[in-house]
N, CA, C, O and the ligand as a Tripos MOL2 file, in Angstrom:
@<TRIPOS>MOLECULE
protein
  245   243    62     0     0
PROTEIN
NO_CHARGES

@<TRIPOS>ATOM
      1 N          -3.5070   20.1030  -32.7340 N.3       1 MET1
      2 CA         -2.1140   19.7160  -32.3970 C.3       1 MET1
      3 C          -1.4910   19.1430  -33.6260 C.2       1 MET1
      4 O          -2.0740   18.2960  -34.3020 O.2       1 MET1
      5 N          -0.2650   19.6200  -33.9250 N.am      2 ALA2
      6 CA          0.4070   19.1060  -35.1800 C.3       2 ALA2
      7 C           0.9230   17.7270  -34.8860 C.2       2 ALA2
      8 O           1.4150   17.4270  -33.7980 O.2       2 ALA2
      9 N           0.7870   16.8610  -35.9420 N.am      3 GLU3
     10 CA          1.3550   15.5860  -35.8470 C.3       3 GLU3
     11 C           2.8720   15.6330  -36.0700 C.2       3 GLU3
     12 O           3.4030   16.5440  -36.7060 O.2       3 GLU3
     13 N           3.5220   14.6480  -35.5390 N.am      4 LYS4
     14 CA          4.9710   14.6170  -35.6920 C.3       4 LYS4
     15 C           5.4020   13.3280  -36.3890 C.2       4 LYS4
     16 O           4.6950   12.3200  -36.3880 O.2       4 LYS4
     17 N           6.5920   13.4080  -36.9820 N.am      5 ALA5
     18 CA          7.0640   12.2710  -37.7180 C.3       5 ALA5
     19 C           8.4060   11.8320  -37.0940 C.2       5 ALA5
     20 O           9.2210   12.6640  -36.6970 O.2       5 ALA5
     21 N           8.6020   10.5610  -37.0210 N.am      6 CYS6
     22 CA          9.8860   10.0010  -36.4540 C.3       6 CYS6
     23 C          11.0050   10.3500  -37.4170 C.2       6 CYS6
     24 O          10.8880   10.1190  -38.6210 O.2       6 CYS6
     25 N          12.0840   10.9040  -36.8960 N.am      7 LYS7
     26 CA         13.2480   11.2230  -37.7750 C.3       7 LYS7
     27 C          13.9570   10.0110  -38.1860 C.2       7 LYS7
     28 O          14.6610   10.0770  -39.1940 O.2       7 LYS7
     29 N          13.8660    8.9600  -37.5650 N.am      8 ASN8
     30 CA         14.5710    7.7320  -37.8920 C.3       8 ASN8
     31 C          13.8610    6.9310  -38.9920 C.2       8 ASN8
     32 O          14.4700    6.5740  -40.0010 O.2       8 ASN8
     33 N          12.6050    6.6610  -38.7900 N.am      9 CYS9
     34 CA         11.9130    5.7730  -39.7670 C.3       9 CYS9
     35 C          10.8000    6.4740  -40.5430 C.2       9 CYS9
     36 O          10.2010    5.8680  -41.4310 O.2       9 CYS9
     37 N          10.5090    7.7480  -40.2240 N.am     10 HIS10
     38 CA          9.5420    8.5770  -40.9120 C.3      10 HIS10
     39 C           8.1180    8.2230  -40.5260 C.2      10 HIS10
     40 O           7.1820    8.7840  -41.0950 O.2      10 HIS10
     41 N           7.9240    7.3470  -39.6140 N.am     11 ARG11
     42 CA          6.4880    7.0180  -39.1940 C.3      11 ARG11
     43 C           5.8660    8.2750  -38.5410 C.2      11 ARG11
     44 O           6.5060    9.0100  -37.7880 O.2      11 ARG11
     45 N           4.6470    8.4570  -38.8620 N.am     12 ILE12
     46 CA          3.8760    9.5570  -38.2150 C.3      12 ILE12
     47 C           3.4550    8.9620  -36.8400 C.2      12 ILE12
     48 O           2.7770    7.9370  -36.7630 O.2      12 ILE12
     49 N           3.8760    9.6310  -35.8090 N.am     13 VAL13
     50 CA          3.8040    9.0510  -34.4900 C.3      13 VAL13
     51 C           2.6810    9.6610  -33.7000 C.2      13 VAL13
     52 O           2.3490   10.8310  -33.8880 O.2      13 VAL13
     53 N           2.0860    8.8770  -32.8100 N.am     14 GLU14
     54 CA          1.1270    9.3170  -31.8300 C.3      14 GLU14
     55 C           1.7530    8.8290  -30.4850 C.2      14 GLU14
     56 O           2.0660    7.6520  -30.3120 O.2      14 GLU14
     57 N           1.9140    9.7870  -29.5590 N.am     15 GLY15
     58 CA          2.4890    9.3910  -28.3190 C.3      15 GLY15
     59 C           3.9410    9.8230  -28.2690 C.2      15 GLY15
     60 O           4.3970   10.6270  -29.0810 O.2      15 GLY15
     61 N           4.6660    9.2680  -27.2890 N.am     16 ASP16
     62 CA          5.9890    9.7650  -26.9640 C.3      16 ASP16
     63 C           7.1090    8.9650  -27.5610 C.2      16 ASP16
     64 O           8.2420    9.4400  -27.6430 O.2      16 ASP16
     65 N           6.8080    7.7430  -27.9850 N.am     17 VAL17
     66 CA          7.8350    6.8690  -28.5360 C.3      17 VAL17
     67 C           7.2950    6.2860  -29.8380 C.2      17 VAL17
     68 O           6.1270    5.9180  -29.9590 O.2      17 VAL17
     69 N           8.2030    6.2220  -30.7970 N.am     18 CYS18
     70 CA          7.8410    5.5950  -32.0750 C.3      18 CYS18
     71 C           7.5250    4.1360  -31.9000 C.2      18 CYS18
     72 O           8.3010    3.3990  -31.2910 O.2      18 CYS18
     73 N           6.3960    3.7070  -32.4240 N.am     19 ALA19
     74 CA          5.9580    2.2900  -32.3110 C.3      19 ALA19
     75 C           6.8690    1.3620  -33.1340 C.2      19 ALA19
     76 O           6.9180    0.1590  -32.8750 O.2      19 ALA19
     77 N           7.5750    1.9010  -34.1020 N.am     20 VAL20
     78 CA          8.3560    1.0430  -34.9890 C.3      20 VAL20
     79 C           9.7950    0.8640  -34.4170 C.2      20 VAL20
     80 O          10.2750   -0.2590  -34.2620 O.2      20 VAL20
     81 N          10.4420    1.9660  -34.1200 N.am     21 CYS21
     82 CA         11.8800    1.8530  -33.8460 C.3      21 CYS21
     83 C          12.1980    2.2740  -32.4130 C.2      21 CYS21
     84 O          13.3690    2.2800  -32.0320 O.2      21 CYS21
     85 N          11.1670    2.6350  -31.5840 N.am     22 ASN22
     86 CA         11.3640    3.0350  -30.2070 C.3      22 ASN22
     87 C          12.2480    4.3080  -30.0470 C.2      22 ASN22
     88 O          12.8120    4.5550  -28.9810 O.2      22 ASN22
     89 N          12.3430    5.0660  -31.0930 N.am     23 GLU23
     90 CA         13.0820    6.3350  -30.9800 C.3      23 GLU23
     91 C          12.1450    7.4130  -30.4880 C.2      23 GLU23
     92 O          10.9330    7.2800  -30.6550 O.2      23 GLU23
     93 N          12.6280    8.4250  -29.9170 N.am     24 SER24
     94 CA         11.7860    9.5270  -29.4860 C.3      24 SER24
     95 C          12.2860   10.8010  -30.0890 C.2      24 SER24
     96 O          12.0560   11.8760  -29.5350 O.2      24 SER24
     97 N          12.9570   10.7200  -31.1980 N.am     25 SER25
     98 CA         13.4030   11.9720  -31.8730 C.3      25 SER25
     99 C          12.4670   12.2690  -33.0270 C.2      25 SER25
    100 O          12.5510   11.6520  -34.0880 O.2      25 SER25
    101 N          11.5820   13.2150  -32.8090 N.am     26 PHE26
    102 CA         10.5310   13.5140  -33.7670 C.3      26 PHE26
    103 C          10.7060   14.9030  -34.3500 C.2      26 PHE26
    104 O          11.4230   15.7390  -33.8000 O.2      26 PHE26
    105 N          10.0330   15.1390  -35.4820 N.am     27 SER27
    106 CA         10.0640   16.4420  -36.1400 C.3      27 SER27
    107 C           8.6610   16.8200  -36.4810 C.2      27 SER27
    108 O           7.8860   15.9610  -36.9020 O.2      27 SER27
    109 N           8.2970   18.0610  -36.3200 N.am     28 ASP28
    110 CA          7.0300   18.5210  -36.8530 C.3      28 ASP28
    111 C           7.1610   19.1840  -38.1770 C.2      28 ASP28
    112 O           6.1980   19.7510  -38.6940 O.2      28 ASP28
    113 N           8.3890   19.1220  -38.7640 N.am     29 GLU29
    114 CA          8.5700   19.6420  -40.0850 C.3      29 GLU29
    115 C           8.6860   18.4830  -41.0590 C.2      29 GLU29
    116 O           9.7860   18.0360  -41.3870 O.2      29 GLU29
    117 N           7.5430   18.0040  -41.5150 N.am     30 TRP30
    118 CA          7.5670   16.9180  -42.4670 C.3      30 TRP30
    119 C           6.5340   17.2300  -43.5770 C.2      30 TRP30
    120 O           5.6090   18.0200  -43.3880 O.2      30 TRP30
    121 N           6.7260   16.5990  -44.6980 N.am     31 ARG31
    122 CA          5.8480   16.8350  -45.8440 C.3      31 ARG31
    123 C           5.3580   15.5530  -46.4330 C.2      31 ARG31
    124 O           6.0780   14.5560  -46.4870 O.2      31 ARG31
    125 N           4.0970   15.5820  -46.8860 N.am     32 GLY32
    126 CA          3.5280   14.5070  -47.5880 C.3      32 GLY32
    127 C           3.3650   13.2800  -46.7010 C.2      32 GLY32
    128 O           4.1400   13.1020  -45.7610 O.2      32 GLY32
    129 N           2.4000   12.4500  -46.9680 N.am     33 HIS33
    130 CA          2.3950   11.1670  -46.2410 C.3      33 HIS33
    131 C           1.8200   10.0770  -47.0320 C.2      33 HIS33
    132 O           0.9730   10.2890  -47.9000 O.2      33 HIS33
    133 N           2.2710    8.9020  -46.7410 N.am     34 VAL34
    134 CA          1.7740    7.7010  -47.4380 C.3      34 VAL34
    135 C           1.2460    6.7570  -46.3630 C.2      34 VAL34
    136 O           1.7700    6.6640  -45.2530 O.2      34 VAL34
    137 N           0.1810    6.0620  -46.7540 N.am     35 ILE35
    138 CA         -0.3410    5.0380  -45.8610 C.3      35 ILE35
    139 C           0.0960    3.6810  -46.4470 C.2      35 ILE35
    140 O          -0.2690    3.3210  -47.5660 O.2      35 ILE35
    141 N           0.8610    2.9700  -45.6800 N.am     36 ILE36
    142 CA          1.3590    1.6780  -46.1600 C.3      36 ILE36
    143 C           0.5600    0.5370  -45.4520 C.2      36 ILE36
    144 O           0.6300    0.3640  -44.2350 O.2      36 ILE36
    145 N          -0.1730   -0.1990  -46.2510 N.am     37 ILE37
    146 CA         -1.0790   -1.2070  -45.7190 C.3      37 ILE37
    147 C          -0.4300   -2.6090  -45.8040 C.2      37 ILE37
    148 O          -0.5770   -3.4590  -44.9250 O.2      37 ILE37
    149 N           0.2730   -2.7780  -46.8900 N.am     38 ASP38
    150 CA          0.8440   -4.1580  -47.1920 C.3      38 ASP38
    151 C           2.3230   -3.9640  -47.5610 C.2      38 ASP38
    152 O           2.6880   -3.9160  -48.7360 O.2      38 ASP38
    153 N           3.1630   -3.8530  -46.5140 N.am     39 PRO39
    154 CA          4.5880   -3.4800  -46.7910 C.3      39 PRO39
    155 C           5.3230   -4.4970  -47.6340 C.2      39 PRO39
    156 O           6.2780   -4.1410  -48.3240 O.2      39 PRO39
    157 N           4.9040   -5.7710  -47.6020 N.am     40 GLU40
    158 CA          5.6340   -6.7930  -48.3540 C.3      40 GLU40
    159 C           5.4170   -6.6160  -49.8430 C.2      40 GLU40
    160 O           6.2440   -7.0570  -50.6410 O.2      40 GLU40
    161 N           4.3250   -5.9830  -50.2360 N.am     41 ASN41
    162 CA          4.0290   -5.8020  -51.6620 C.3      41 ASN41
    163 C           4.0040   -4.3810  -52.0510 C.2      41 ASN41
    164 O           3.3710   -4.0230  -53.0440 O.2      41 ASN41
    165 N           4.6750   -3.5400  -51.2990 N.am     42 SER42
    166 CA          4.6560   -2.1070  -51.6200 C.3      42 SER42
    167 C           6.0820   -1.6570  -52.0240 C.2      42 SER42
    168 O           7.0610   -1.8440  -51.3010 O.2      42 SER42
    169 N           6.1240   -1.0630  -53.2050 N.am     43 LYS43
    170 CA          7.3880   -0.4960  -53.6650 C.3      43 LYS43
    171 C           7.8390    0.6670  -52.8060 C.2      43 LYS43
    172 O           9.0230    0.8670  -52.5350 O.2      43 LYS43
    173 N           6.8370    1.4220  -52.3920 N.am     44 ILE44
    174 CA          7.1870    2.6070  -51.5260 C.3      44 ILE44
    175 C           7.7210    2.1190  -50.2250 C.2      44 ILE44
    176 O           8.6960    2.6800  -49.7230 O.2      44 ILE44
    177 N           7.1420    1.1090  -49.6510 N.am     45 ALA45
    178 CA          7.6480    0.5630  -48.3850 C.3      45 ALA45
    179 C           9.0500    0.0280  -48.5690 C.2      45 ALA45
    180 O           9.9000    0.2040  -47.6960 O.2      45 ALA45
    181 N           9.3070   -0.6230  -49.6930 N.am     46 GLU46
    182 CA         10.6190   -1.1500  -49.9360 C.3      46 GLU46
    183 C          11.6210   -0.0220  -49.9980 C.2      46 GLU46
    184 O          12.6940   -0.0940  -49.4000 O.2      46 GLU46
    185 N          11.2620    1.0280  -50.7320 N.am     47 ARG47
    186 CA         12.1630    2.1260  -50.8270 C.3      47 ARG47
    187 C          12.4430    2.8570  -49.5370 C.2      47 ARG47
    188 O          13.5240    3.4030  -49.3190 O.2      47 ARG47
    189 N          11.4330    2.8470  -48.6900 N.am     48 MET48
    190 CA         11.5500    3.5440  -47.4310 C.3      48 MET48
    191 C          12.0600    2.6120  -46.3000 C.2      48 MET48
    192 O          12.2250    3.0500  -45.1610 O.2      48 MET48
    193 N          12.2970    1.3770  -46.6170 N.am     49 ASN49
    194 CA         12.7340    0.4290  -45.5990 C.3      49 ASN49
    195 C          11.6850    0.2740  -44.5090 C.2      49 ASN49
    196 O          12.0170    0.2120  -43.3250 O.2      49 ASN49
    197 N          10.4390    0.2130  -44.9030 N.am     50 VAL50
    198 CA          9.3640    0.0800  -43.9440 C.3      50 VAL50
    199 C           8.8060   -1.3130  -43.9270 C.2      50 VAL50
    200 O           8.4840   -1.8560  -44.9840 O.2      50 VAL50
    201 N           8.6780   -1.9180  -42.7530 N.am     51 ASP51
    202 CA          8.0540   -3.2530  -42.7810 C.3      51 ASP51
    203 C           6.9080   -3.3130  -41.8020 C.2      51 ASP51
    204 O           6.4420   -4.4020  -41.4690 O.2      51 ASP51
    205 N           6.4510   -2.1960  -41.3430 N.am     52 THR52
    206 CA          5.2640   -2.1900  -40.4640 C.3      52 THR52
    207 C           4.1950   -1.3100  -41.0820 C.2      52 THR52
    208 O           4.4780   -0.1650  -41.4330 O.2      52 THR52
    209 N           2.9820   -1.8050  -41.2260 N.am     53 PRO53
    210 CA          1.8990   -0.9600  -41.7960 C.3      53 PRO53
    211 C           1.6680    0.3090  -41.0090 C.2      53 PRO53
    212 O           1.8630    0.3300  -39.7940 O.2      53 PRO53
    213 N           1.2670    1.3340  -41.6610 N.am     54 GLY54
    214 CA          0.9860    2.5820  -40.9530 C.3      54 GLY54
    215 C           1.1350    3.8020  -41.8460 C.2      54 GLY54
    216 O           1.1960    3.6920  -43.0710 O.2      54 GLY54
    217 N           1.1900    4.9510  -41.2200 N.am     55 ARG55
    218 CA          1.3070    6.1950  -41.9740 C.3      55 ARG55
    219 C           2.7600    6.6980  -41.8630 C.2      55 ARG55
    220 O           3.3320    6.6970  -40.7730 O.2      55 ARG55
    221 N           3.3300    7.1090  -42.9440 N.am     56 TYR56
    222 CA          4.6650    7.5770  -42.9280 C.3      56 TYR56
    223 C           4.7780    8.9180  -43.7080 C.2      56 TYR56
    224 O           4.0760    9.1640  -44.6880 O.2      56 TYR56
    225 N           5.6620    9.7230  -43.2300 N.am     57 ALA57
    226 CA          5.9340   11.0160  -43.9140 C.3      57 ALA57
    227 C           6.9080   10.7510  -45.0490 C.2      57 ALA57
    228 O           7.8100    9.9280  -44.8980 O.2      57 ALA57
    229 N           6.7540   11.4120  -46.1570 N.am     58 LEU58
    230 CA          7.6740   11.2470  -47.2790 C.3      58 LEU58
    231 C           8.9840   11.9660  -46.9700 C.2      58 LEU58
    232 O          10.0580   11.4110  -47.2030 O.2      58 LEU58
    233 N           8.9170   13.1500  -46.4680 N.am     59 ARG59
    234 CA         10.1380   13.8980  -46.0930 C.3      59 ARG59
    235 C          10.0830   14.3910  -44.7080 C.2      59 ARG59
    236 O           9.0790   14.9640  -44.2860 O.2      59 ARG59
    237 N          11.1340   14.1880  -43.9800 N.am     60 VAL60
    238 CA         11.2240   14.6710  -42.5950 C.3      60 VAL60
    239 C          12.5130   15.5140  -42.4870 C.2      60 VAL60
    240 O          13.6060   15.0960  -42.8700 O.2      60 VAL60
    241 N          12.3140   16.7010  -41.9510 N.am     61 ARG61
    242 CA         13.5320   17.5530  -41.7710 C.3      61 ARG61
    243 C          14.1010   17.4020  -40.3870 C.2      61 ARG61
    244 O          15.1070   18.0310  -40.0620 O.2      61 ARG61
    245 ZN         10.5880    5.5110  -35.8600 Zn       62 ZN62
@<TRIPOS>BOND
     1     1     2 1
     2     2     3 1
     3     3     4 2
     4     3     5 am
     5     5     6 1
     6     6     7 1
     7     7     8 2
     8     7     9 am
     9     9    10 1
    10    10    11 1
    11    11    12 2
    12    11    13 am
    13    13    14 1
    14    14    15 1
    15    15    16 2
    16    15    17 am
    17    17    18 1
    18    18    19 1
    19    19    20 2
    20    19    21 am
    21    21    22 1
    22    22    23 1
    23    23    24 2
    24    23    25 am
    25    25    26 1
    26    26    27 1
    27    27    28 2
    28    27    29 am
    29    29    30 1
    30    30    31 1
    31    31    32 2
    32    31    33 am
    33    33    34 1
    34    34    35 1
    35    35    36 2
    36    35    37 am
    37    37    38 1
    38    38    39 1
    39    39    40 2
    40    39    41 am
    41    41    42 1
    42    42    43 1
    43    43    44 2
    44    43    45 am
    45    45    46 1
    46    46    47 1
    47    47    48 2
    48    47    49 am
    49    49    50 1
    50    50    51 1
    51    51    52 2
    52    51    53 am
    53    53    54 1
    54    54    55 1
    55    55    56 2
    56    55    57 am
    57    57    58 1
    58    58    59 1
    59    59    60 2
    60    59    61 am
    61    61    62 1
    62    62    63 1
    63    63    64 2
    64    63    65 am
    65    65    66 1
    66    66    67 1
    67    67    68 2
    68    67    69 am
    69    69    70 1
    70    70    71 1
    71    71    72 2
    72    71    73 am
    73    73    74 1
    74    74    75 1
    75    75    76 2
    76    75    77 am
    77    77    78 1
    78    78    79 1
    79    79    80 2
    80    79    81 am
    81    81    82 1
    82    82    83 1
    83    83    84 2
    84    83    85 am
    85    85    86 1
    86    86    87 1
    87    87    88 2
    88    87    89 am
    89    89    90 1
    90    90    91 1
    91    91    92 2
    92    91    93 am
    93    93    94 1
    94    94    95 1
    95    95    96 2
    96    95    97 am
    97    97    98 1
    98    98    99 1
    99    99   100 2
   100    99   101 am
   101   101   102 1
   102   102   103 1
   103   103   104 2
   104   103   105 am
   105   105   106 1
   106   106   107 1
   107   107   108 2
   108   107   109 am
   109   109   110 1
   110   110   111 1
   111   111   112 2
   112   111   113 am
   113   113   114 1
   114   114   115 1
   115   115   116 2
   116   115   117 am
   117   117   118 1
   118   118   119 1
   119   119   120 2
   120   119   121 am
   121   121   122 1
   122   122   123 1
   123   123   124 2
   124   123   125 am
   125   125   126 1
   126   126   127 1
   127   127   128 2
   128   127   129 am
   129   129   130 1
   130   130   131 1
   131   131   132 2
   132   131   133 am
   133   133   134 1
   134   134   135 1
   135   135   136 2
   136   135   137 am
   137   137   138 1
   138   138   139 1
   139   139   140 2
   140   139   141 am
   141   141   142 1
   142   142   143 1
   143   143   144 2
   144   143   145 am
   145   145   146 1
   146   146   147 1
   147   147   148 2
   148   147   149 am
   149   149   150 1
   150   150   151 1
   151   151   152 2
   152   151   153 am
   153   153   154 1
   154   154   155 1
   155   155   156 2
   156   155   157 am
   157   157   158 1
   158   158   159 1
   159   159   160 2
   160   159   161 am
   161   161   162 1
   162   162   163 1
   163   163   164 2
   164   163   165 am
   165   165   166 1
   166   166   167 1
   167   167   168 2
   168   167   169 am
   169   169   170 1
   170   170   171 1
   171   171   172 2
   172   171   173 am
   173   173   174 1
   174   174   175 1
   175   175   176 2
   176   175   177 am
   177   177   178 1
   178   178   179 1
   179   179   180 2
   180   179   181 am
   181   181   182 1
   182   182   183 1
   183   183   184 2
   184   183   185 am
   185   185   186 1
   186   186   187 1
   187   187   188 2
   188   187   189 am
   189   189   190 1
   190   190   191 1
   191   191   192 2
   192   191   193 am
   193   193   194 1
   194   194   195 1
   195   195   196 2
   196   195   197 am
   197   197   198 1
   198   198   199 1
   199   199   200 2
   200   199   201 am
   201   201   202 1
   202   202   203 1
   203   203   204 2
   204   203   205 am
   205   205   206 1
   206   206   207 1
   207   207   208 2
   208   207   209 am
   209   209   210 1
   210   210   211 1
   211   211   212 2
   212   211   213 am
   213   213   214 1
   214   214   215 1
   215   215   216 2
   216   215   217 am
   217   217   218 1
   218   218   219 1
   219   219   220 2
   220   219   221 am
   221   221   222 1
   222   222   223 1
   223   223   224 2
   224   223   225 am
   225   225   226 1
   226   226   227 1
   227   227   228 2
   228   227   229 am
   229   229   230 1
   230   230   231 1
   231   231   232 2
   232   231   233 am
   233   233   234 1
   234   234   235 1
   235   235   236 2
   236   235   237 am
   237   237   238 1
   238   238   239 1
   239   239   240 2
   240   239   241 am
   241   241   242 1
   242   242   243 1
   243   243   244 2
@<TRIPOS>SUBSTRUCTURE
     1 MET1         2 RESIDUE 1 A MET
     2 ALA2         6 RESIDUE 1 A ALA
     3 GLU3        10 RESIDUE 1 A GLU
     4 LYS4        14 RESIDUE 1 A LYS
     5 ALA5        18 RESIDUE 1 A ALA
     6 CYS6        22 RESIDUE 1 A CYS
     7 LYS7        26 RESIDUE 1 A LYS
     8 ASN8        30 RESIDUE 1 A ASN
     9 CYS9        34 RESIDUE 1 A CYS
    10 HIS10       38 RESIDUE 1 A HIS
    11 ARG11       42 RESIDUE 1 A ARG
    12 ILE12       46 RESIDUE 1 A ILE
    13 VAL13       50 RESIDUE 1 A VAL
    14 GLU14       54 RESIDUE 1 A GLU
    15 GLY15       58 RESIDUE 1 A GLY
    16 ASP16       62 RESIDUE 1 A ASP
    17 VAL17       66 RESIDUE 1 A VAL
    18 CYS18       70 RESIDUE 1 A CYS
    19 ALA19       74 RESIDUE 1 A ALA
    20 VAL20       78 RESIDUE 1 A VAL
    21 CYS21       82 RESIDUE 1 A CYS
    22 ASN22       86 RESIDUE 1 A ASN
    23 GLU23       90 RESIDUE 1 A GLU
    24 SER24       94 RESIDUE 1 A SER
    25 SER25       98 RESIDUE 1 A SER
    26 PHE26      102 RESIDUE 1 A PHE
    27 SER27      106 RESIDUE 1 A SER
    28 ASP28      110 RESIDUE 1 A ASP
    29 GLU29      114 RESIDUE 1 A GLU
    30 TRP30      118 RESIDUE 1 A TRP
    31 ARG31      122 RESIDUE 1 A ARG
    32 GLY32      126 RESIDUE 1 A GLY
    33 HIS33      130 RESIDUE 1 A HIS
    34 VAL34      134 RESIDUE 1 A VAL
    35 ILE35      138 RESIDUE 1 A ILE
    36 ILE36      142 RESIDUE 1 A ILE
    37 ILE37      146 RESIDUE 1 A ILE
    38 ASP38      150 RESIDUE 1 A ASP
    39 PRO39      154 RESIDUE 1 A PRO
    40 GLU40      158 RESIDUE 1 A GLU
    41 ASN41      162 RESIDUE 1 A ASN
    42 SER42      166 RESIDUE 1 A SER
    43 LYS43      170 RESIDUE 1 A LYS
    44 ILE44      174 RESIDUE 1 A ILE
    45 ALA45      178 RESIDUE 1 A ALA
    46 GLU46      182 RESIDUE 1 A GLU
    47 ARG47      186 RESIDUE 1 A ARG
    48 MET48      190 RESIDUE 1 A MET
    49 ASN49      194 RESIDUE 1 A ASN
    50 VAL50      198 RESIDUE 1 A VAL
    51 ASP51      202 RESIDUE 1 A ASP
    52 THR52      206 RESIDUE 1 A THR
    53 PRO53      210 RESIDUE 1 A PRO
    54 GLY54      214 RESIDUE 1 A GLY
    55 ARG55      218 RESIDUE 1 A ARG
    56 TYR56      222 RESIDUE 1 A TYR
    57 ALA57      226 RESIDUE 1 A ALA
    58 LEU58      230 RESIDUE 1 A LEU
    59 ARG59      234 RESIDUE 1 A ARG
    60 VAL60      238 RESIDUE 1 A VAL
    61 ARG61      242 RESIDUE 1 A ARG
    62 ZN62       245 GROUP 0 **** ****
């Protein structure tokens, strides 16, 4: 089963609702992923506006 990414926050989601933003608008067309462990000290997290650890897609269509 293909994983999906949240169109709003780019989090790679499991289940029906995004754990971060509670959106349910997902895409299965995404590329690349990053694992953010420590959002407060991550430049990538800062750039992506991520403040919850987890897996995120770099690009979501
Ligand atoms: Zn989300």
